[in-house]
LOZAVEX-858395 format. One line per 4 residues: number of its first residue (from 0); their letters; for each residue x negated, y, z negated of N, C-alpha, C, CB. Coordinates in steps of 0.05 Angstrom, whole numbers. Each point is the difference from the previous one (the first is absolute). Glycine has a CB too. Example, Ala and Ser with C-alpha at 12.3 -4.5 7.8 and 13.67 -1.06 7.14 Angstrom:
// LOZAVEX-858395
0	AS	-264:-114:-156:18:24:0:-18:24:0:38:-23:-25; -31:44:39:-16:24:-1:15:22:-14:-24:-13:43 .
END
This chain:
// LOZAVEX-858395
0	XXXX	315:-110:320:-24:13:10:4:30:2:-12:-42:26; -8:58:-34:3:29:2:1:9:29:-23:4:-44; 41:14:50:2:10:27:-24:16:7:50:1:-3; -62:-5:26:-24:14:9:8:21:20:-28:-40:-9 .
4	XXXX	18:64:5:6:23:18:-24:6:17:32:18:-34; -27:-13:60:-21:6:18:-14:26:-7:24:-24:36; -51:24:-33:-15:25:-5:5:21:21:-35:-28:-22; 46:19:45:5:19:22:20:21:-9:-9:-36:34 .
8	XXXX	2:61:-30:17:22:-8:-3:10:-28:31:-18:32; -48:3:-48:-4:8:-28:-21:22:-1:12:-46:-16; -5:68:2:-19:22:-2:-11:2:-28:26:25:35; -52:-25:-37:-14:1:-26:-9:28:-5:-14:-48:4 .
12	XXXX	17:57:-29:-9:26:-9:-30:-2:-6:45:12:-18; -61:6:30:-28:2:-6:-4:16:-26:-12:-4:50; 1:-9:-70:-3:12:-26:-29:8:-4:38:-27:-18; -43:52:9:-26:9:-6:-13:-16:-23:13:46:15 .
16	XXXX	-39:-52:-13:-13:-16:-20:3:11:-28:-31:-14:35; 33:40:-37:2:12:-27:26:-6:-14:-29:36:17; 49:-46:-2:26:-7:-12:-1:-26:-15:22:25:36; -43:-41:-31:-2:-25:-14:-16:4:-26:2:-26:44 .
20	XXXX	10:22:-66:-13:5:-26:-11:-26:-11:31:39:-8; -55:-37:-3:-12:-23:-14:14:-3:-27:-45:7:24; 60:-30:-28:15:-3:-25:-18:-4:-24:36:-20:26; -62:17:-23:-18:-5:-22:-17:24:-8:-1:-47:15 .
24	XXXX	6:70:-3:-16:24:-7:4:7:-29:4:17:47; -26:-12:-61:2:9:-28:4:-22:-20:18:41:17; -17:-66:-8:4:-23:-18:-27:-13:-7:46:-8:19; -48:-5:-42:-26:-13:-7:-7:-21:22:10:7:-49 .
28	XXXX	-36:-10:54:-9:-17:20:2:-30:-8:-31:36:16; 37:-53:3:-1:-29:-5:-27:-10:11:51:-4:4; -58:-20:-13:-25:-12:11:6:-30:6:-29:32:-27; 11:-43:43:4:-27:10:-7:-22:-20:-9:17:45 .
32	XXXX	-2:-10:-68:-9:-19:-20:22:-7:-20:-46:16:6; 63:4:-12:21:-4:-21:25:-12:12:-19:38:-26; 34:-51:9:26:-12:7:22:19:-10:-19:-48:-2; 40:51:19:21:19:-7:27:-14:2:-28:38:17 .
36	XXXX	48:-25:-28:28:-10:2:14:18:21:1:-17:-48; 12:4:67:14:14:22:30:-5:0:-42:-3:27; 56:23:-18:30:-2:2:8:9:28:6:9:-49; 12:-25:62:10:8:26:19:23:-2:-5:-48:16 .
40	XXXX	-1:70:-3:16:24:-3:26:0:17:-42:24:-10; 41:-37:33:23:-1:18:-3:-22:20:6:50:-5; 15:-56:19:-1:-21:20:-20:8:22:48:-14:-9; -67:-4:17:-19:7:20:13:7:27:-32:-31:-22 .
44	XXXX	18:47:38:9:6:27:-17:-14:20:17:45:-15; -8:-48:39:-13:-15:21:-12:19:21:31:-39:-8; -56:33:16:-13:16:21:-10:-19:22:-13:37:-33; 14:-29:58:-11:-17:22:-30:6:2:44:0:25 .
48	XXXX	-59:-18:-14:-28:4:4:-12:-21:18:-3:22:-44; -23:-24:44:-14:-21:16:-23:-12:-16:12:25:42; -15:-51:-38:-24:-14:-10:-17:-8:23:26:-17:-40; -52:16:35:-19:-8:21:-8:-29:-4:-17:48:5 .
52	XXXX	19:-64:15:-9:-28:-2:-12:-9:27:36:-10:-34; -52:-11:33:-13:-10:24:17:-23:12:-45:13:-18; 48:-13:44:14:-21:14:-20:-23:5:33:32:21; -23:-53:-7:-17:-23:5:-25:6:15:41:-27:0 .
56	XXXX	-41:49:15:-24:7:16:-19:18:-16:28:-4:41; -21:10:-66:-17:17:-16:5:29:4:-33:-36:1; 53:43:14:7:28:6:18:11:-22:-6:-7:50; 0:30:-60:17:12:-21:25:12:12:-41:10:-27 .
60	XXXX	64:-16:15:25:10:10:16:12:-24:1:-35:38; 17:53:-31:17:13:-20:26:-15:-3:-21:45:9; 28:-53:-33:25:-15:-5:19:18:-17:-25:-45:2; 49:50:9:19:17:-16:9:-14:-25:15:21:42 .
64	XXXX	-15:-7:-64:9:-11:-26:18:20:-14:-43:-27:-3; 56:18:-18:16:17:-17:-9:-5:-29:39:1:32; -44:21:-46:-10:-2:-28:19:14:-19:-47:-3:17; 50:-9:-41:15:13:-21:-20:16:-17:34:-37:-1 .
68	XXXX	-28:62:-3:-17:18:-16:13:3:-27:-16:25:41; 2:-35:-62:11:1:-27:-17:20:-16:16:-48:3; -2:64:-20:-13:19:-17:4:-9:-29:8:38:33; -31:-42:-46:0:-9:-28:-10:22:-18:-8:-47:15 .
72	XXXX	22:52:-37:-8:21:-19:-16:-13:-23:40:28:12; -65:-18:-16:-16:-9:-23:13:11:-25:-43:-3:28; 49:-15:-47:16:8:-23:-12:21:-18:19:-45:2; -46:45:-4:-13:19:-18:-4:27:11:-22:-38:-19 .
76	XXXX	10:40:43:-7:26:12:20:10:20:-47:-13:-6; 66:-4:14:20:6:20:-11:4:28:26:22:-37; -51:-31:41:-10:-1:27:16:-18:18:-46:10:-18; 48:-4:44:14:-17:19:-20:-17:15:37:34:5 .
80	XXXX	-33:-60:-5:-18:-19:14:17:-13:22:-28:-8:-42; 16:6:65:15:-9:24:-9:-28:8:5:47:15; 14:-63:-4:-7:-26:12:14:-2:27:-6:-21:-45; -6:7:64:11:-5:26:2:-30:4:-19:43:19 .
84	XXXX	44:-53:-15:4:-28:4:13:-5:27:5:-7:-50; -18:-10:66:12:-7:26:24:-18:-6:-44:3:25; 67:4:-13:25:-15:-5:13:-12:24:6:30:-39; -15:-22:64:13:-11:24:-8:-29:4:1:46:20 .
88	XXXX	-23:-54:-31:-9:-28:1:-13:-7:-27:-8:3:50; 19:-23:-63:-9:-8:-26:-12:-28:1:35:29:-22; -60:-31:15:-14:-26:1:-6:-12:-28:-21:15:44; 26:-40:-46:-7:-15:-25:-22:-20:7:47:6:-19 .
92	XXXX	-66:-9:1:-22:-19:5:-13:-8:-26:-8:21:45; -3:-46:-46:-14:-9:-23:-27:15:-3:22:-45:4; -30:57:18:-25:16:0:8:29:-2:-25:-35:28; 17:48:-50:8:28:-4:-9:19:22:-3:-9:-48 .
96	XXXX	-18:1:63:-11:17:21:21:3:23:-46:-15:-12; 64:-5:14:20:1:22:28:6:-11:-28:-32:26; 30:39:-51:25:6:-13:7:30:3:-7:-39:-32; 32:45:38:8:28:2:-4:14:-27:33:-12:36 .
100	XXXX	-40:37:-35:-5:15:-25:25:2:-17:-35:26:24; 59:-24:-11:24:2:-15:7:-26:-15:17:34:33; -24:-57:-20:4:-26:-13:-19:-2:-24:14:-21:44; -39:29:-40:-20:-1:-21:9:17:-24:-37:-9:34 .
104	XXXX	47:34:-28:7:18:-21:22:-12:-18:-12:38:31; 34:-48:-19:21:-10:-16:-8:-26:-15:33:21:32; -51:-36:-20:-10:-24:-14:-17:8:-24:1:-25:43; -17:46:-40:-17:9:-21:16:10:-24:-34:12:34 .
108	XXXX	57:1:-29:15:11:-23:21:-20:-9:-7:46:17; 4:-71:-8:17:-23:-9:30:4:8:-32:-7:-38; 36:19:61:27:2:11:-1:-7:30:13:36:-34; -20:-62:40:-5:-8:27:24:3:19:-33:-32:-19 .
112	XXXX	26:38:44:21:3:21:11:-28:6:-22:41:19; 47:-43:-8:11:-26:7:-17:-13:22:46:16:-13; -48:-42:13:-16:-14:19:15:-5:26:-25:-21:-37; 51:22:37:16:-4:24:21:21:2:-8:-49:-3 .
116	XXXX	19:52:27:22:19:5:-10:28:2:30:-30:-25; -11:49:29:-7:28:3:-7:12:-27:30:3:40; -47:17:-39:-8:15:-24:17:26:-1:-47:-20:1; 62:22:-23:16:25:-4:-17:17:-18:45:-24:5 .
120	XXXX	-58:44:7:-21:15:-15:11:15:-24:-24:4:43; 49:5:-42:10:15:-24:3:-18:-24:23:31:31; -24:-57:-27:1:-19:-22:-27:-3:-13:38:-24:22; -59:34:-10:-27:-3:-10:-14:26:-7:-2:-41:28 .
124	XXXX	6:61:-11:-10:27:-6:22:14:-16:-31:2:42; 30:-4:-68:21:11:-17:-11:25:-14:21:-45:-7; -10:69:13:-10:24:-14:0:-3:-30:17:28:38; -39:-21:-51:-2:-4:-28:-17:-24:-8:44:22:-5 .
128	XXXX	-49:-41:24:-16:-23:-5:-28:8:-8:28:-27:33; -41:12:-51:-26:7:-10:-19:-24:0:21:36:-28; -47:-30:30:-21:-20:-1:-26:13:-5:25:-29:33; -46:13:-37:-27:11:-4:-17:-4:25:4:-10:-49 .
132	XXXX	-25:26:52:-18:-3:22:-21:22:0:36:-23:26; -54:22:-6:-20:20:3:5:16:26:-33:-28:-25; 17:48:30:3:16:23:-26:1:17:34:28:-24; -30:-23:50:-22:6:17:-1:30:4:4:-45:24 .
136	XXXX	-27:58:-30:-2:29:1:-13:8:26:-4:2:-50; 17:16:65:-11:11:25:-3:30:-3:22:-37:27; -46:47:-21:-5:28:-2:-5:12:27:-19:-6:-46; 24:32:49:-4:14:25:4:30:-4:16:-41:26 .
140	XXXX	-12:55:-5:4:29:-1:25:7:17:-50:9:-7; 64:13:-1:23:9:16:-9:20:21:30:-7:-40; -11:20:53:-7:18:22:-15:25:-9:40:-17:24; -38:22:-50:-15:23:-12:-26:-9:-12:43:23:-9 .
144	XXXX	-51:-48:15:-25:-12:-10:0:-2:-31:-23:19:39; 47:-23:-50:3:-4:-29:1:-31:-5:23:45:-6; -34:-54:-16:0:-29:-5:28:-11:-4:-45:5:-21; 50:-28:32:26:-13:-3:-4:-29:-9:20:30:36 .
148	XXXX	-5:-39:-56:-2:-27:-10:27:-14:5:-34:13:-35; 33:-36:47:25:-16:5:-4:-28:-13:10:26:44; 13:-36:-53:-1:-26:-14:17:-21:15:-7:23:-44; -3:-47:47:14:-22:13:0:-24:-19:-12:17:47 .
152	XXXX	34:-32:-47:3:-22:-17:-20:-23:8:48:12:-8; -63:-22:-12:-18:-22:5:15:-26:-5:-41:28:-14; 54:-39:34:19:-22:-3:-11:-24:-14:21:16:41; -46:-25:-34:-10:-24:-14:-2:2:-30:-25:-9:41 .
156	XXXX	24:34:-52:-3:3:-29:27:2:-14:-43:23:8; 65:-23:6:27:4:-12:7:-25:-17:14:30:38; 1:-25:-60:9:-22:-16:25:9:-15:-47:-18:-5; 62:-2:-5:24:5:-15:-6:12:-27:22:-39:23 .
160	XXXX	-4:56:-33:-3:10:-27:5:-22:-20:15:46:15; -32:-47:-36:3:-19:-22:8:16:-25:-35:-31:21; 46:17:-41:7:13:-25:-23:17:-12:33:-37:-8; -57:26:11:-23:15:-11:-6:26:15:-19:-44:-15 .
164	XXXX	29:45:40:-4:24:16:17:23:-10:-11:-28:39; 35:22:-47:20:20:-6:0:7:-30:27:-15:38; -39:-1:-55:1:5:-29:-13:26:-7:-1:-49:-8; 17:67:-4:-11:26:-10:-3:21:21:-23:-26:-33 .
168	XXXX	30:21:59:-2:20:20:26:16:2:-33:-29:26; 31:55:-26:24:16:-3:18:0:24:-26:28:-29; 16:-37:53:18:-1:23:21:-22:-4:-37:17:30; 34:-35:-49:18:-22:-3:16:2:-26:-31:-28:27 .
172	XXXX	31:52:-39:16:3:-25:27:11:8:-42:8:-27; 63:-12:10:27:10:6:1:30:5:17:-37:-27; -35:52:14:1:29:3:-11:9:27:-5:4:-49; -10:-22:63:-12:8:25:14:-13:24:-43:5:-24 .
176	XXXX	53:-29:20:12:-15:23:30:1:-2:-40:-30:2; 53:39:19:29:3:1:14:-27:2:-5:46:21; 30:-49:-31:14:-25:2:1:-12:28:27:15:-39; -23:3:59:2:-11:27:-27:-12:10:35:35:9 .
180	XXXX	-57:-25:-21:-26:-11:7:-4:-28:-12:-19:46:2; 30:-50:-26:-1:-27:-12:16:-20:18:-4:20:-46; 28:-11:55:16:-17:17:-13:-6:26:41:19:-22; -54:2:34:-14:-4:25:-22:-21:-3:9:48:13 .
184	XXXX	-24:-47:-35:-21:-20:-5:13:-28:-3:-28:35:-23; 50:-36:9:14:-26:-4:9:-12:27:14:14:-46; -2:3:63:11:-9:26:-23:-9:18:39:31:-5; -62:-19:2:-23:-9:16:-9:-28:-8:-15:48:4 .
188	XXXX	16:-53:-31:-9:-27:-10:20:-22:8:-23:24:-38; 49:-18:38:20:-21:3:10:-3:29:14:9:-47; -27:4:66:8:-3:28:2:-29:8:-22:44:10; 44:-51:4:4:-27:9:16:-17:-18:-42:4:23 .
192	XXXX	48:6:-47:16:-16:-20:28:-5:10:-28:18:-37; 38:-42:32:27:-7:9:21:6:-21:-20:-36:29; 11:38:-54:19:6:-22:-15:12:-23:31:-38:14; -16:46:-35:-13:14:-23:-19:-18:-15:40:29:-4 .
196	XXXX	-34:-55:3:-17:-19:-14:-27:-1:13:40:-27:-14; -41:25:40:-26:-1:14:-14:27:-3:19:-33:33; -5:55:-32:-12:26:-3:-13:4:-27:34:18:32; -20:-26:-53:-11:3:-27:-24:-19:-4:46:12:-17 .
200	XXXX	-46:-35:30:-22:-18:-1:-25:13:13:31:-40:0; -27:54:22:-22:13:14:-11:22:-18:20:-11:45; -3:26:-58:-9:21:-18:-17:-11:-23:41:28:12; -32:-51:-22:-15:-13:-22:-27:-10:10:43:-13:-22 .
204	XXXX	-44:1:45:-25:-11:12:-19:23:5:25:-38:21; -14:61:-13:-17:23:6:-9:16:-25:23:3:44; -14:-13:-68:-6:14:-25:9:30:2:-39:-31:-8; 62:35:19:11:27:3:4:13:-28:22:-13:44 .
208	XXXX	-27:39:-45:5:15:-25:29:-2:-9:-37:31:12; 42:-28:-37:27:-2:-11:18:20:13:-18:-16:-43; 9:41:48:16:20:12:8:-7:28:-23:34:-29; 5:-47:44:5:-8:27:22:-22:1:-48:12:13 .
212	XXXX	44:-32:-31:20:-21:-2:27:10:-8:-37:-32:-11; 38:50:-8:26:10:-10:13:17:22:-17:-1:-47; 1:16:62:12:16:22:14:-17:20:-37:34:-6; 25:-57:12:13:-19:19:24:-13:-13:-44:-9:22 .
216	XXXX	41:1:-47:22:-14:-14:25:18:-2:-34:-26:-27; 30:52:20:22:18:-2:13:6:28:-22:20:-40; 5:-17:60:10:5:27:17:-24:10:-40:29:10; 31:-53:-17:14:-25:7:27:-1:-14:-43:-24:8 .
220	XXXX	44:31:-34:25:0:-15:20:20:12:-26:-13:-41; 16:35:51:17:21:11:8:-5:29:-22:32:-31; 13:-55:42:8:-8:27:-15:15:21:44:-11:-18; -67:23:12:-15:16:19:-20:-17:16:5:39:-30 .
224	XXXX	-8:-64:22:-19:-18:15:15:-19:18:-33:3:-39; 26:-3:64:14:-17:20:-19:-23:7:26:39:19; -14:-63:-18:-15:-25:6:8:-11:27:-3:-10:-49; -16:-3:63:-29:-2:-7:-14:27:2:0:-48:16 .
228	X	-20:52:-33:-14:26:-1:-19:2:24:4:1:-50 .
END
């Protein structure tokens, strides 16, 4: 369990709003109708917050929660799309309405979370992982009354990449994708494998690209893969 430090005595720096830069300034606009390919840029960070819910008496109360903030890069325009997943409590249900968004997300991209035991998030949020989906577009104005556009991941629309998705797209050619990115994709697919035979079977089932499979195969030959993964 991660050691928790008391907030008492912690001093936060107050940052001027102008110090926060919009990562999407000057980039082509996204829209909510088109489907895009996204890549996880880095391991998500966790923020505390509150959710509002009604108790048995119908009174609204604030419930403390913790959410993982993930930043996804749209492969074509390089826009950054954000998602917020509650992780302090994870619910599974046959009814999607009662299912946690993070459970739904990994199920949608065909990499479901384990049904029992603790969830080791670094085994699931793997930098470099990719999938398809749409965005929710939010517009507003900044403190200078200038228009601001923000993008959020539309989780119900997410899906696994298929061979037809990557065919002919330059982000998936050897000249564009670094060897370590191929291996990162492979390791995402084979998570949970007990040996190389099971891992290679998962890559085959997932219709992984030849470069992805070879990246894993070579890493395994060089003793860089530790089992169970």
